[in-house]
N, C-alpha and C positions, 0 to 999 in steps of 0.2 A: 505525562509532561504537560504541564500547563503553560501557556502561553500566556504572557503579561504584556498587553498592549499599553503603550504610554495614553492613549485615549480612546475611548470607546466612539462607534461611528460617528454618532450624533454632535460629539465634542471635536470632531475634526472640523476645521477653519477653512481648510482648502484643499486642492489636489495634492500638495506635497505631503500634508499629514496623510491623507488616503494612503497614497502610494507608499511611505514609510511603513504603514500599520501593516498593510497587503504583504509588503517584502517582509516583515517579521514573522506573520503567519505562514509565508512560503517557505522562509528558510526552516521553520519548526517543522514544517509538513515534510519536507525533504529529507531533515535529520531524522524524524520517526520512519520515513521509507527506508533510509538507509540501516535503522536498526531492524526496521521488519526484514529487510533481505539478511542480515546477518541469522535471522531464526531460521530463513529458508535454508540457507547454506547448512547450519547446524543440524535442520532436520534430514536432510540426505544421508547422516550416517545411520540413521535407524530404518531407513527405506531398504525393501530387501528385493526391489524389481523395478524394471522402468515404469511399469503400471503403477506402483505404488508411488513413485515420484511425480507421476501425471495426476493421479487421484481424482479421476474424473467426477466421481459423487461427491466427493470434497469442495471439489471446484464450484461444481452447481450447487452445493447448499451454501457455499461461500457467499455466493453471489446474489441468492436469496437473501440471505441476512444483510448485506450490504445494502441491497435495495431499500429493505423496510428501515435501516437506519437512515438512509438518504430522505425516504419520505418523512420520516420522524424529525428531521433537520429541517424541512421545507426545501430539498434540494430534488432535481429530477431524477427519479430512480433509474431512467433510461441511461443518462449522461454518467451517472455513477457506477453502472454496471460495466458501460463501456470503457469507462478510465480504469476500473480495477481489472476487467477482463484482460484490457491491454497489457497492464502491470503485471498481473499474475502470470500471464502466459510467457514475459519476459521472465520472470523471475523462474518459472518451472523450467524453462529452456537453460538458463543458468546453473539451477540446481542439477539439472539433467546430466551437464557437462562434468560437474563437480561429482556427482554421484559415479559417472562413469570412469573417472579419473580414479577416483577410490576403488571400484571394482579391480582394475587393472593391476592396481597395488595389491591385491590379495592373493 
């Protein structure tokens, strides 16, 4: 999903322009996180155990990759790791609920 801003940062003429463009980006990020969450829930049907839902090795590898991506984009790897750690831990908790509910149906 590509976000098309009306103005590039250097073209903004004031804080109203800046805030409008940031809001557009934030809206797109949140929509993408919603889509990511749909994939997380869909993944639960392929998980065979609570450990496979938590997937600690995948979690660790995912954070390392996000750190690399952050650095490439000139962002703080520590900040991005914290953000993803919090987000994904929340998603894992939700996926665990979804997985457990499905297990009780079997």
